[in-house]
Jmol script that loads the backbone (N, CA, C; Angstrom):
load data "model"
ATOM      1  N   UNK A   1      46.552  32.094  58.993  1.00  0.00           N
ATOM      2  CA  UNK A   1      47.064  31.065  59.871  1.00  0.00           C
ATOM      3  C   UNK A   1      47.013  29.724  59.130  1.00  0.00           C
ATOM      4  N   UNK A   2      48.029  28.964  59.297  1.00  0.00           N
ATOM      5  CA  UNK A   2      48.105  27.659  58.655  1.00  0.00           C
ATOM      6  C   UNK A   2      47.718  26.579  59.681  1.00  0.00           C
ATOM      7  N   UNK A   3      46.649  25.839  59.390  1.00  0.00           N
ATOM      8  CA  UNK A   3      46.167  24.784  60.284  1.00  0.00           C
ATOM      9  C   UNK A   3      46.544  23.421  59.691  1.00  0.00           C
ATOM     10  N   UNK A   4      46.571  22.401  60.546  1.00  0.00           N
ATOM     11  CA  UNK A   4      46.752  21.047  60.093  1.00  0.00           C
ATOM     12  C   UNK A   4      45.734  20.133  60.796  1.00  0.00           C
ATOM     13  N   UNK A   5      45.845  18.836  60.580  1.00  0.00           N
ATOM     14  CA  UNK A   5      44.823  17.924  61.125  1.00  0.00           C
ATOM     15  C   UNK A   5      44.947  17.755  62.654  1.00  0.00           C
ATOM     16  N   UNK A   6      46.021  18.248  63.247  1.00  0.00           N
ATOM     17  CA  UNK A   6      46.193  18.173  64.732  1.00  0.00           C
ATOM     18  C   UNK A   6      45.614  19.427  65.373  1.00  0.00           C
ATOM     19  N   UNK A   7      45.351  20.470  64.618  1.00  0.00           N
ATOM     20  CA  UNK A   7      44.876  21.722  65.170  1.00  0.00           C
ATOM     21  C   UNK A   7      43.484  21.561  65.699  1.00  0.00           C
ATOM     22  N   UNK A   8      43.243  22.071  66.923  1.00  0.00           N
ATOM     23  CA  UNK A   8      41.904  22.013  67.524  1.00  0.00           C
ATOM     24  C   UNK A   8      41.261  23.361  67.260  1.00  0.00           C
ATOM     25  N   UNK A   9      40.076  23.364  66.691  1.00  0.00           N
ATOM     26  CA  UNK A   9      39.416  24.608  66.278  1.00  0.00           C
ATOM     27  C   UNK A   9      37.950  24.550  66.818  1.00  0.00           C
ATOM     28  N   UNK A  10      37.407  25.728  67.072  1.00  0.00           N
ATOM     29  CA  UNK A  10      35.983  25.820  67.388  1.00  0.00           C
ATOM     30  C   UNK A  10      35.429  27.177  66.863  1.00  0.00           C
ATOM     31  N   UNK A  11      34.166  27.183  66.575  1.00  0.00           N
ATOM     32  CA  UNK A  11      33.483  28.430  66.167  1.00  0.00           C
ATOM     33  C   UNK A  11      33.552  29.422  67.305  1.00  0.00           C
ATOM     34  N   UNK A  12      33.740  30.718  66.972  1.00  0.00           N
ATOM     35  CA  UNK A  12      33.710  31.719  67.981  1.00  0.00           C
ATOM     36  C   UNK A  12      32.278  32.017  68.424  1.00  0.00           C
ATOM     37  N   UNK A  13      32.137  32.789  69.422  1.00  0.00           N
ATOM     38  CA  UNK A  13      30.778  33.194  69.882  1.00  0.00           C
ATOM     39  C   UNK A  13      30.350  34.436  69.157  1.00  0.00           C
ATOM     40  N   UNK A  14      31.141  34.977  68.292  1.00  0.00           N
ATOM     41  CA  UNK A  14      30.838  36.205  67.547  1.00  0.00           C
ATOM     42  C   UNK A  14      30.040  35.932  66.288  1.00  0.00           C
ATOM     43  N   UNK A  15      29.006  35.141  66.414  1.00  0.00           N
ATOM     44  CA  UNK A  15      28.212  34.822  65.217  1.00  0.00           C
ATOM     45  C   UNK A  15      26.770  34.461  65.598  1.00  0.00           C
ATOM     46  N   UNK A  16      25.904  34.473  64.655  1.00  0.00           N
ATOM     47  CA  UNK A  16      24.553  33.956  64.771  1.00  0.00           C
ATOM     48  C   UNK A  16      24.419  33.076  63.537  1.00  0.00           C
ATOM     49  N   UNK A  17      23.929  31.853  63.699  1.00  0.00           N
ATOM     50  CA  UNK A  17      23.826  30.959  62.556  1.00  0.00           C
ATOM     51  C   UNK A  17      22.506  30.189  62.617  1.00  0.00           C
ATOM     52  N   UNK A  18      22.137  29.739  61.406  1.00  0.00           N
ATOM     53  CA  UNK A  18      20.931  28.931  61.308  1.00  0.00           C
ATOM     54  C   UNK A  18      21.176  27.826  60.263  1.00  0.00           C
ATOM     55  N   UNK A  19      20.673  26.653  60.577  1.00  0.00           N
ATOM     56  CA  UNK A  19      20.777  25.542  59.650  1.00  0.00           C
ATOM     57  C   UNK A  19      19.518  25.496  58.837  1.00  0.00           C
ATOM     58  N   UNK A  20      19.676  25.428  57.492  1.00  0.00           N
ATOM     59  CA  UNK A  20      18.534  25.396  56.594  1.00  0.00           C
ATOM     60  C   UNK A  20      18.635  24.149  55.747  1.00  0.00           C
ATOM     61  N   UNK A  21      18.017  23.076  56.221  1.00  0.00           N
ATOM     62  CA  UNK A  21      18.102  21.774  55.562  1.00  0.00           C
ATOM     63  C   UNK A  21      19.597  21.378  55.499  1.00  0.00           C
ATOM     64  N   UNK A  22      20.157  21.251  54.305  1.00  0.00           N
ATOM     65  CA  UNK A  22      21.579  20.854  54.166  1.00  0.00           C
ATOM     66  C   UNK A  22      22.544  22.040  54.075  1.00  0.00           C
ATOM     67  N   UNK A  23      22.077  23.271  54.304  1.00  0.00           N
ATOM     68  CA  UNK A  23      22.891  24.441  54.186  1.00  0.00           C
ATOM     69  C   UNK A  23      22.872  25.209  55.483  1.00  0.00           C
ATOM     70  N   UNK A  24      23.761  26.177  55.616  1.00  0.00           N
ATOM     71  CA  UNK A  24      23.752  27.035  56.780  1.00  0.00           C
ATOM     72  C   UNK A  24      23.968  28.481  56.376  1.00  0.00           C
ATOM     73  N   UNK A  25      23.468  29.370  57.183  1.00  0.00           N
ATOM     74  CA  UNK A  25      23.644  30.806  56.994  1.00  0.00           C
ATOM     75  C   UNK A  25      24.233  31.304  58.278  1.00  0.00           C
ATOM     76  N   UNK A  26      25.324  32.084  58.166  1.00  0.00           N
ATOM     77  CA  UNK A  26      26.018  32.581  59.355  1.00  0.00           C
ATOM     78  C   UNK A  26      26.171  34.095  59.226  1.00  0.00           C
ATOM     79  N   UNK A  27      25.869  34.791  60.293  1.00  0.00           N
ATOM     80  CA  UNK A  27      26.125  36.235  60.399  1.00  0.00           C
ATOM     81  C   UNK A  27      27.303  36.425  61.317  1.00  0.00           C
ATOM     82  N   UNK A  28      28.392  36.899  60.759  1.00  0.00           N
ATOM     83  CA  UNK A  28      29.588  37.197  61.550  1.00  0.00           C
ATOM     84  C   UNK A  28      29.392  38.557  62.217  1.00  0.00           C
ATOM     85  N   UNK A  29      29.258  38.573  63.511  1.00  0.00           N
ATOM     86  CA  UNK A  29      28.981  39.833  64.212  1.00  0.00           C
ATOM     87  C   UNK A  29      30.150  40.809  64.173  1.00  0.00           C
ATOM     88  N   UNK A  30      31.365  40.320  64.185  1.00  0.00           N
ATOM     89  CA  UNK A  30      32.537  41.190  64.187  1.00  0.00           C
ATOM     90  C   UNK A  30      32.590  42.057  62.926  1.00  0.00           C
ATOM     91  N   UNK A  31      32.283  41.462  61.762  1.00  0.00           N
ATOM     92  CA  UNK A  31      32.372  42.175  60.487  1.00  0.00           C
ATOM     93  C   UNK A  31      30.997  42.565  59.923  1.00  0.00           C
ATOM     94  N   UNK A  32      29.924  42.036  60.553  1.00  0.00           N
ATOM     95  CA  UNK A  32      28.585  42.330  60.078  1.00  0.00           C
ATOM     96  C   UNK A  32      28.298  41.757  58.710  1.00  0.00           C
ATOM     97  N   UNK A  33      28.895  40.598  58.409  1.00  0.00           N
ATOM     98  CA  UNK A  33      28.726  40.000  57.097  1.00  0.00           C
ATOM     99  C   UNK A  33      27.999  38.647  57.205  1.00  0.00           C
ATOM    100  N   UNK A  34      27.161  38.352  56.185  1.00  0.00           N
ATOM    101  CA  UNK A  34      26.525  37.084  56.097  1.00  0.00           C
ATOM    102  C   UNK A  34      27.308  36.105  55.228  1.00  0.00           C
ATOM    103  N   UNK A  35      27.297  34.832  55.610  1.00  0.00           N
ATOM    104  CA  UNK A  35      28.003  33.830  54.834  1.00  0.00           C
ATOM    105  C   UNK A  35      27.038  32.638  54.607  1.00  0.00           C
ATOM    106  N   UNK A  36      26.988  32.210  53.364  1.00  0.00           N
ATOM    107  CA  UNK A  36      26.155  31.021  53.017  1.00  0.00           C
ATOM    108  C   UNK A  36      27.080  29.847  52.876  1.00  0.00           C
ATOM    109  N   UNK A  37      26.669  28.689  53.393  1.00  0.00           N
ATOM    110  CA  UNK A  37      27.454  27.516  53.346  1.00  0.00           C
ATOM    111  C   UNK A  37      26.668  26.371  52.739  1.00  0.00           C
ATOM    112  N   UNK A  38      27.277  25.667  51.786  1.00  0.00           N
ATOM    113  CA  UNK A  38      26.662  24.502  51.160  1.00  0.00           C
ATOM    114  C   UNK A  38      26.695  23.334  52.114  1.00  0.00           C
ATOM    115  N   UNK A  39      26.316  22.178  51.581  1.00  0.00           N
ATOM    116  CA  UNK A  39      26.153  20.983  52.421  1.00  0.00           C
ATOM    117  C   UNK A  39      27.388  20.588  53.205  1.00  0.00           C
ATOM    118  N   UNK A  40      28.514  20.456  52.534  1.00  0.00           N
ATOM    119  CA  UNK A  40      29.741  20.004  53.266  1.00  0.00           C
ATOM    120  C   UNK A  40      30.222  21.068  54.221  1.00  0.00           C
ATOM    121  N   UNK A  41      30.273  22.302  53.779  1.00  0.00           N
ATOM    122  CA  UNK A  41      30.720  23.401  54.656  1.00  0.00           C
ATOM    123  C   UNK A  41      29.798  23.551  55.866  1.00  0.00           C
ATOM    124  N   UNK A  42      28.472  23.387  55.675  1.00  0.00           N
ATOM    125  CA  UNK A  42      27.551  23.428  56.765  1.00  0.00           C
ATOM    126  C   UNK A  42      27.772  22.326  57.781  1.00  0.00           C
ATOM    127  N   UNK A  43      28.137  21.138  57.272  1.00  0.00           N
ATOM    128  CA  UNK A  43      28.418  20.002  58.184  1.00  0.00           C
ATOM    129  C   UNK A  43      29.690  20.307  58.986  1.00  0.00           C
ATOM    130  N   UNK A  44      30.713  20.841  58.344  1.00  0.00           N
ATOM    131  CA  UNK A  44      31.937  21.207  59.044  1.00  0.00           C
ATOM    132  C   UNK A  44      31.632  22.270  60.099  1.00  0.00           C
ATOM    133  N   UNK A  45      30.825  23.277  59.702  1.00  0.00           N
ATOM    134  CA  UNK A  45      30.436  24.327  60.637  1.00  0.00           C
ATOM    135  C   UNK A  45      29.758  23.740  61.879  1.00  0.00           C
ATOM    136  N   UNK A  46      28.843  22.836  61.613  1.00  0.00           N
ATOM    137  CA  UNK A  46      28.104  22.188  62.750  1.00  0.00           C
ATOM    138  C   UNK A  46      29.063  21.458  63.642  1.00  0.00           C
ATOM    139  N   UNK A  47      30.038  20.765  63.082  1.00  0.00           N
ATOM    140  CA  UNK A  47      31.029  20.059  63.900  1.00  0.00           C
ATOM    141  C   UNK A  47      31.893  20.999  64.689  1.00  0.00           C
ATOM    142  N   UNK A  48      32.140  22.179  64.217  1.00  0.00           N
ATOM    143  CA  UNK A  48      33.016  23.165  64.911  1.00  0.00           C
ATOM    144  C   UNK A  48      32.286  23.945  65.995  1.00  0.00           C
ATOM    145  N   UNK A  49      31.025  23.621  66.278  1.00  0.00           N
ATOM    146  CA  UNK A  49      30.326  24.256  67.374  1.00  0.00           C
ATOM    147  C   UNK A  49      30.896  23.852  68.699  1.00  0.00           C
ATOM    148  N   UNK A  50      31.627  22.724  68.722  1.00  0.00           N
ATOM    149  CA  UNK A  50      32.373  22.272  69.854  1.00  0.00           C
ATOM    150  C   UNK A  50      33.836  22.155  69.427  1.00  0.00           C
ATOM    151  N   UNK A  51      34.834  22.360  70.325  1.00  0.00           N
ATOM    152  CA  UNK A  51      36.234  22.248  69.901  1.00  0.00           C
ATOM    153  C   UNK A  51      36.514  20.833  69.442  1.00  0.00           C
ATOM    154  N   UNK A  52      37.140  20.719  68.251  1.00  0.00           N
ATOM    155  CA  UNK A  52      37.515  19.437  67.665  1.00  0.00           C
ATOM    156  C   UNK A  52      38.823  19.620  66.887  1.00  0.00           C
ATOM    157  N   UNK A  53      39.542  18.490  66.846  1.00  0.00           N
ATOM    158  CA  UNK A  53      40.731  18.531  65.964  1.00  0.00           C
ATOM    159  C   UNK A  53      40.226  18.445  64.539  1.00  0.00           C
ATOM    160  N   UNK A  54      40.984  18.993  63.606  1.00  0.00           N
ATOM    161  CA  UNK A  54      40.587  18.934  62.218  1.00  0.00           C
ATOM    162  C   UNK A  54      40.680  17.507  61.709  1.00  0.00           C
ATOM    163  N   UNK A  55      41.462  16.680  62.342  1.00  0.00           N
ATOM    164  CA  UNK A  55      41.466  15.251  62.009  1.00  0.00           C
ATOM    165  C   UNK A  55      40.156  14.570  62.274  1.00  0.00           C
ATOM    166  N   UNK A  56      39.517  14.936  63.419  1.00  0.00           N
ATOM    167  CA  UNK A  56      38.215  14.397  63.739  1.00  0.00           C
ATOM    168  C   UNK A  56      37.181  14.866  62.677  1.00  0.00           C
ATOM    169  N   UNK A  57      37.234  16.171  62.336  1.00  0.00           N
ATOM    170  CA  UNK A  57      36.328  16.723  61.322  1.00  0.00           C
ATOM    171  C   UNK A  57      36.533  15.980  60.019  1.00  0.00           C
ATOM    172  N   UNK A  58      37.812  15.764  59.602  1.00  0.00           N
ATOM    173  CA  UNK A  58      38.076  15.067  58.356  1.00  0.00           C
ATOM    174  C   UNK A  58      37.499  13.665  58.394  1.00  0.00           C
ATOM    175  N   UNK A  59      37.629  12.950  59.509  1.00  0.00           N
ATOM    176  CA  UNK A  59      37.083  11.615  59.603  1.00  0.00           C
ATOM    177  C   UNK A  59      35.572  11.552  59.421  1.00  0.00           C
ATOM    178  N   UNK A  60      34.865  12.540  59.971  1.00  0.00           N
ATOM    179  CA  UNK A  60      33.413  12.609  59.770  1.00  0.00           C
ATOM    180  C   UNK A  60      33.099  12.894  58.349  1.00  0.00           C
ATOM    181  N   UNK A  61      33.768  13.856  57.760  1.00  0.00           N
ATOM    182  CA  UNK A  61      33.489  14.212  56.332  1.00  0.00           C
ATOM    183  C   UNK A  61      33.754  13.027  55.425  1.00  0.00           C
ATOM    184  N   UNK A  62      34.850  12.335  55.647  1.00  0.00           N
ATOM    185  CA  UNK A  62      35.152  11.156  54.773  1.00  0.00           C
ATOM    186  C   UNK A  62      34.080  10.081  54.976  1.00  0.00           C
ATOM    187  N   UNK A  63      33.583   9.912  56.158  1.00  0.00           N
ATOM    188  CA  UNK A  63      32.546   8.873  56.430  1.00  0.00           C
ATOM    189  C   UNK A  63      31.174   9.246  55.799  1.00  0.00           C
ATOM    190  N   UNK A  64      30.887  10.542  55.717  1.00  0.00           N
ATOM    191  CA  UNK A  64      29.570  11.009  55.280  1.00  0.00           C
ATOM    192  C   UNK A  64      29.519  11.455  53.832  1.00  0.00           C
ATOM    193  N   UNK A  65      30.647  11.713  53.194  1.00  0.00           N
ATOM    194  CA  UNK A  65      30.675  12.226  51.845  1.00  0.00           C
ATOM    195  C   UNK A  65      31.674  11.392  51.016  1.00  0.00           C
ATOM    196  N   UNK A  66      31.521  11.423  49.715  1.00  0.00           N
ATOM    197  CA  UNK A  66      32.431  10.700  48.834  1.00  0.00           C
ATOM    198  C   UNK A  66      33.638  11.562  48.562  1.00  0.00           C
ATOM    199  N   UNK A  67      34.668  11.427  49.427  1.00  0.00           N
ATOM    200  CA  UNK A  67      35.898  12.174  49.302  1.00  0.00           C
ATOM    201  C   UNK A  67      37.000  11.382  49.942  1.00  0.00           C
ATOM    202  N   UNK A  68      38.207  11.497  49.410  1.00  0.00           N
ATOM    203  CA  UNK A  68      39.338  10.816  49.988  1.00  0.00           C
ATOM    204  C   UNK A  68      39.831  11.564  51.240  1.00  0.00           C
ATOM    205  N   UNK A  69      40.462  10.875  52.161  1.00  0.00           N
ATOM    206  CA  UNK A  69      41.017  11.564  53.345  1.00  0.00           C
ATOM    207  C   UNK A  69      41.985  12.691  52.977  1.00  0.00           C
ATOM    208  N   UNK A  70      42.766  12.473  51.917  1.00  0.00           N
ATOM    209  CA  UNK A  70      43.770  13.497  51.528  1.00  0.00           C
ATOM    210  C   UNK A  70      43.090  14.726  50.990  1.00  0.00           C
ATOM    211  N   UNK A  71      42.077  14.534  50.107  1.00  0.00           N
ATOM    212  CA  UNK A  71      41.373  15.695  49.547  1.00  0.00           C
ATOM    213  C   UNK A  71      40.578  16.423  50.641  1.00  0.00           C
ATOM    214  N   UNK A  72      39.977  15.625  51.537  1.00  0.00           N
ATOM    215  CA  UNK A  72      39.207  16.230  52.650  1.00  0.00           C
ATOM    216  C   UNK A  72      40.100  17.078  53.518  1.00  0.00           C
ATOM    217  N   UNK A  73      41.290  16.568  53.824  1.00  0.00           N
ATOM    218  CA  UNK A  73      42.227  17.295  54.699  1.00  0.00           C
ATOM    219  C   UNK A  73      42.597  18.641  54.088  1.00  0.00           C
ATOM    220  N   UNK A  74      42.938  18.647  52.795  1.00  0.00           N
ATOM    221  CA  UNK A  74      43.298  19.896  52.122  1.00  0.00           C
ATOM    222  C   UNK A  74      42.150  20.882  52.091  1.00  0.00           C
ATOM    223  N   UNK A  75      40.962  20.379  51.733  1.00  0.00           N
ATOM    224  CA  UNK A  75      39.795  21.280  51.643  1.00  0.00           C
ATOM    225  C   UNK A  75      39.378  21.811  53.000  1.00  0.00           C
ATOM    226  N   UNK A  76      39.377  20.940  54.047  1.00  0.00           N
ATOM    227  CA  UNK A  76      38.981  21.398  55.367  1.00  0.00           C
ATOM    228  C   UNK A  76      39.965  22.426  55.908  1.00  0.00           C
ATOM    229  N   UNK A  77      41.277  22.187  55.711  1.00  0.00           N
ATOM    230  CA  UNK A  77      42.242  23.153  56.201  1.00  0.00           C
ATOM    231  C   UNK A  77      42.042  24.511  55.563  1.00  0.00           C
ATOM    232  N   UNK A  78      41.805  24.521  54.223  1.00  0.00           N
ATOM    233  CA  UNK A  78      41.584  25.794  53.496  1.00  0.00           C
ATOM    234  C   UNK A  78      40.295  26.479  53.998  1.00  0.00           C
ATOM    235  N   UNK A  79      39.213  25.723  54.177  1.00  0.00           N
ATOM    236  CA  UNK A  79      37.967  26.290  54.685  1.00  0.00           C
ATOM    237  C   UNK A  79      38.134  26.872  56.082  1.00  0.00           C
ATOM    238  N   UNK A  80      38.786  26.121  56.950  1.00  0.00           N
ATOM    239  CA  UNK A  80      38.939  26.572  58.352  1.00  0.00           C
ATOM    240  C   UNK A  80      39.878  27.789  58.355  1.00  0.00           C
ATOM    241  N   UNK A  81      40.885  27.849  57.541  1.00  0.00           N
ATOM    242  CA  UNK A  81      41.719  29.059  57.430  1.00  0.00           C
ATOM    243  C   UNK A  81      40.845  30.269  57.099  1.00  0.00           C
ATOM    244  N   UNK A  82      39.882  30.101  56.194  1.00  0.00           N
ATOM    245  CA  UNK A  82      38.997  31.191  55.830  1.00  0.00           C
ATOM    246  C   UNK A  82      38.098  31.554  57.004  1.00  0.00           C
ATOM    247  N   UNK A  83      37.563  30.550  57.746  1.00  0.00           N
ATOM    248  CA  UNK A  83      36.735  30.870  58.891  1.00  0.00           C
ATOM    249  C   UNK A  83      37.534  31.652  59.969  1.00  0.00           C
ATOM    250  N   UNK A  84      38.766  31.284  60.174  1.00  0.00           N
ATOM    251  CA  UNK A  84      39.607  32.001  61.134  1.00  0.00           C
ATOM    252  C   UNK A  84      39.861  33.414  60.662  1.00  0.00           C
ATOM    253  N   UNK A  85      40.187  33.578  59.401  1.00  0.00           N
ATOM    254  CA  UNK A  85      40.443  34.908  58.845  1.00  0.00           C
ATOM    255  C   UNK A  85      39.227  35.831  58.959  1.00  0.00           C
ATOM    256  N   UNK A  86      38.033  35.251  58.842  1.00  0.00           N
ATOM    257  CA  UNK A  86      36.824  36.046  58.941  1.00  0.00           C
ATOM    258  C   UNK A  86      36.322  36.191  60.380  1.00  0.00           C
ATOM    259  N   UNK A  87      37.072  35.650  61.375  1.00  0.00           N
ATOM    260  CA  UNK A  87      36.677  35.775  62.771  1.00  0.00           C
ATOM    261  C   UNK A  87      35.559  34.873  63.193  1.00  0.00           C
ATOM    262  N   UNK A  88      35.254  33.837  62.397  1.00  0.00           N
ATOM    263  CA  UNK A  88      34.141  32.916  62.722  1.00  0.00           C
ATOM    264  C   UNK A  88      34.610  31.686  63.471  1.00  0.00           C
ATOM    265  N   UNK A  89      35.930  31.422  63.485  1.00  0.00           N
ATOM    266  CA  UNK A  89      36.466  30.247  64.192  1.00  0.00           C
ATOM    267  C   UNK A  89      37.840  30.671  64.776  1.00  0.00           C
ATOM    268  N   UNK A  90      38.269  29.888  65.773  1.00  0.00           N
ATOM    269  CA  UNK A  90      39.490  30.197  66.399  1.00  0.00           C
ATOM    270  C   UNK A  90      40.176  28.887  66.829  1.00  0.00           C
ATOM    271  N   UNK A  91      41.510  28.928  66.858  1.00  0.00           N
ATOM    272  CA  UNK A  91      42.305  27.807  67.338  1.00  0.00           C
ATOM    273  C   UNK A  91      42.165  27.751  68.850  1.00  0.00           C
ATOM    274  N   UNK A  92      41.964  26.554  69.342  1.00  0.00           N
ATOM    275  CA  UNK A  92      41.898  26.351  70.788  1.00  0.00           C
ATOM    276  C   UNK A  92      43.245  25.962  71.354  1.00  0.00           C
ATOM    277  N   UNK A  93      43.585  26.441  72.543  1.00  0.00           N
ATOM    278  CA  UNK A  93      44.874  26.157  73.126  1.00  0.00           C
ATOM    279  C   UNK A  93      45.017  24.732  73.676  1.00  0.00           C
ATOM    280  N   UNK A  94      43.911  24.169  74.117  1.00  0.00           N
ATOM    281  CA  UNK A  94      43.988  22.894  74.734  1.00  0.00           C
ATOM    282  C   UNK A  94      43.603  21.781  73.740  1.00  0.00           C
ATOM    283  N   UNK A  95      44.400  20.712  73.727  1.00  0.00           N
ATOM    284  CA  UNK A  95      44.040  19.560  72.827  1.00  0.00           C
ATOM    285  C   UNK A  95      42.761  18.895  73.277  1.00  0.00           C
ATOM    286  N   UNK A  96      42.086  18.286  72.348  1.00  0.00           N
ATOM    287  CA  UNK A  96      40.867  17.549  72.668  1.00  0.00           C
ATOM    288  C   UNK A  96      41.312  16.220  73.250  1.00  0.00           C
ATOM    289  N   UNK A  97      40.618  15.819  74.320  1.00  0.00           N
ATOM    290  CA  UNK A  97      40.915  14.550  75.018  1.00  0.00           C
ATOM    291  C   UNK A  97      40.234  13.404  74.326  1.00  0.00           C
TER     292      UNK A  97
END
end "model"
wireframe off; spacefill off
backbone 0.3
color backbone group
């Protein structure tokens, strides 16, 4: 699935996760696989625990890390596409207010 900065995404309920300092570990229940996430990915994962537009996620990442909005948008879209493909996140039908 191709997402953009207007897409609203949230983590699915089909996971168990733990935050370990600046990293996260996620067990995807649908596939029974563990995923390790570094600092930036873990921050994105934390943000996606509630439905958010990827533009909102990009704004937080740009504010907290040294990255341009353009680079953040490309990287976030690619990461979220992977989360969706692995069944860890899903596109929400309703836009965020």
